[in-house]
N, C-alpha and C positions, 0 to 999 in steps of 0.2 A: 741716533742705534741704542739698543737699549742694553743693558748689563750681559744681558745672558747671550744676546750678541756677539758682545765684544771677547767673552773669555770663560764660556764655560768648559769647554773639552778639559783645558789644561787646570784649571782650577779644581775638577772633582778627578783629576788622574795626578796625584801628587808625586814628586821624583824620587830621587835615591834619597833613603833615610840618613840619616847620621850613624842612628845606632837601633837594633830592633825595640820592638814593645815590651814593657817590664810594666810585672804587676806590682801596683806599690800596696795596694790591700784589696782585701775582696772585693771584684766589681771596681776598681779604681785603678787605671793603665796611663801609663805613661808611655807616649812616642815621641823622640825626640826627633826635630828635624824635618817633621813634616809636610811641613809647606816650602815651597824654593824661594830662593828668593824673588825670584820673577814672581810669583804669586803673593806674597808678602807687600811688595810694591805695589800690587796692581788694589790690592785691598786698600791700603795704604791710601791711597786713591778714592777708594768709595769711602772711607772715613771720613776726609775732607769733603766730601758732598755732603753727608748724613749731618756732619756740624755746622752745615749753613741753614738750619732747620727745614721745617717750619716750628720744630722744637730745640732750640741752640744746646750744644755742650754746658751743663751745667755742672752742681757738685749739691748733689741733694744734703738736705737738714733733715736729721734724725729727730726722733720724740723726746724733748729737753734741750733743744734748741743745735744742739752741737752737728756743727757743719762738716761733711765726709772731704778728705783729701785727693780724694779719686773725682773725677769730672766724668760724667755720661751720660751719653746719647743711646736710645733706644727705638728698637726696630720693632714692629707686630704690636706689640704692646707696652704701653709707657710704664716705668716701673716707679713706686716712690715708696716708703717707707710705711707701711709693708702691706702693697698692695700692687694689684694691676691695673690701668686704666686705657681706655683708648685716647684719653685727649689728657694734656699734660695740665689737668686742673692745679698743679703745685708751680708751676712756671708761667705760663701765658696762657693755657689752655686751649692751644691749638693741638688738632691731629696729630697723632705719635705717624712717621713715615711707614710704609708697608714695609713688611719681612720679604725680601727677596726671595723668587723661585731659586735662584744659583745657591742661594745661602741651604736651602732644605736638600739640596742634593749636597752640595759639601757636609752637612750635619751627618747626611745618611753614609757617606764614605767616609765619616771620622767615626761614626759607630763601627763598620764594619772593620775599619783598620785595627780598634782598639781591641774587639770581642774576639780574638781568634781562639780556635780550641787547641793550638799551639800552647796558650800560659796558662792553662787551668784555669780559663774563666765558669762561671756558672753555666752548668746548662740553660739555664733560662733566658742567657744575655744572648747566648749564640743566635745569629739570624735577624737579632733585633733591629739589625738597620732596614730592613724589608719593609718593617710598619713606622719607623723611627720618622716621626713628622714634626719638629720644633718650628715655633710659630711665634717666638720672640727672642732678641738677643738684647743683651745689656752690652755696650761697648763702652768698656772703660779707658778714661786715660789717665795713665801714672804720670807726673810731672816730678819736678825737683822735691823730693823730700816727701812725696805721698805716699802711704800705703794703707791697709785693709785688716781692720781686726777680726779676729776669728768669727765666723757665724755661721748658718746655716743657711742654704737656699731652699725655703721650705714656704713659698708663698703661691707656689703653683699647686693648682689642683691635681699636678698628677706625678707620680714617683718614676716617670721616664729619666734615662741619663741626663746629665749636662755635658755638654759639649765647649772644653775651653780652648782656644787658640791665644799665640803668644806670639806680638810681634816689636822688633823695639830690644829695650834693655831687658838685660837676663835679670829673673827677680829671684828672691829666695821664697818659695812656696810651700807654707807649712799645711800638711793634710792630718789632720785628726781623727776621733773619733764621734761618734753619734750621739755620747752620751751627757759630756763635758765639752767647754774650749782649753780644758787643761792636759796634761799627758795622760795618755800615749799620743805622740803625733811625730811625723816625718817629715823632714825639711829635706827639700829637693831643691837644685837649680832649674828654671823654665827660661829655657833661651828663645832667642827669635826662631819663630819658625815651628815652634815646640806646640802637639797634642795633649790633652790633659782630657780623659772621659771618665765619668764616677757615676755609677748607678747601683742599681741591686744593692748590697748590704752597705755598701757604701755612698749612697744617693743622699743621705742627709747628715755625712759626716759635716763635723767644725772644718771650715778652714778660711785661712786668711795669708796676707800679704805684708810681711813685717818689714822687707827692707826689697827694694831696688836699685842695684848696682849701677850708679851713670858711668857712662862712657863704652858701655858692654854691646849696644846695637850694630851690628854689622853692616859694611858699608853695602851697599845696594839693598837694603830693605824696605828703603824710602821712609825712613826716620834717622834723624840724626840724633835725637836724645829722647829720652822720656820710654814710653811702655804702651802699647794697645793692646787689652784682653778683650776678646771679644766669647761672650758666655751664653751657648743657644741652648734655650730651654721648651719644652712643652707645657705650657700655662695648663691645658685643661680647661679653657674659659671657651664662654663662645660669644 
């Protein structure tokens, strides 16, 4: 039985939120508690399947030889610093897993939830969910001591929003400006089930994870420890 047959409707109809969306910066919206525990647990099950390959969970090596502390598995397109490919030429040469249709629907629903007229979001972002069609996801696992330095998501040939989902341990998420890795930036907690969408004026803002808070994953989310972060993107590639 396919993933779509197992869990499509529940996954794209999120349950009760812990709080309403809040605008962090123009085009950047945080929606706490967007995924229910059941939805998180189901996604963790899919993550376990993705890590079985054909391309395994791996820590990318940056130019200069530094290995990232975060480990990643990709869907749709394989990311390596700093480009996308259909095969994992930096790992084992195998083709990347397909981007699942249920995740396309989930991305549309996420953008619709984040970009509400009530938040004063730019008019150009309202209604964007109708045309939003992510075709790649970087699924990052943060184990003990893992962090992510300030960076821009700019390897895509598209300025469509990035959709980020958090499952497991709470992290400190640092969301900055589009000019540099330094201040001004905003630090906020992303907890299990939270949604964060950034597009428009904030699409190329620097952002990072300076710290994950061990032991904060809620019971029932599917993870005993660590953090999974799914970031959906529109690559603009064919």
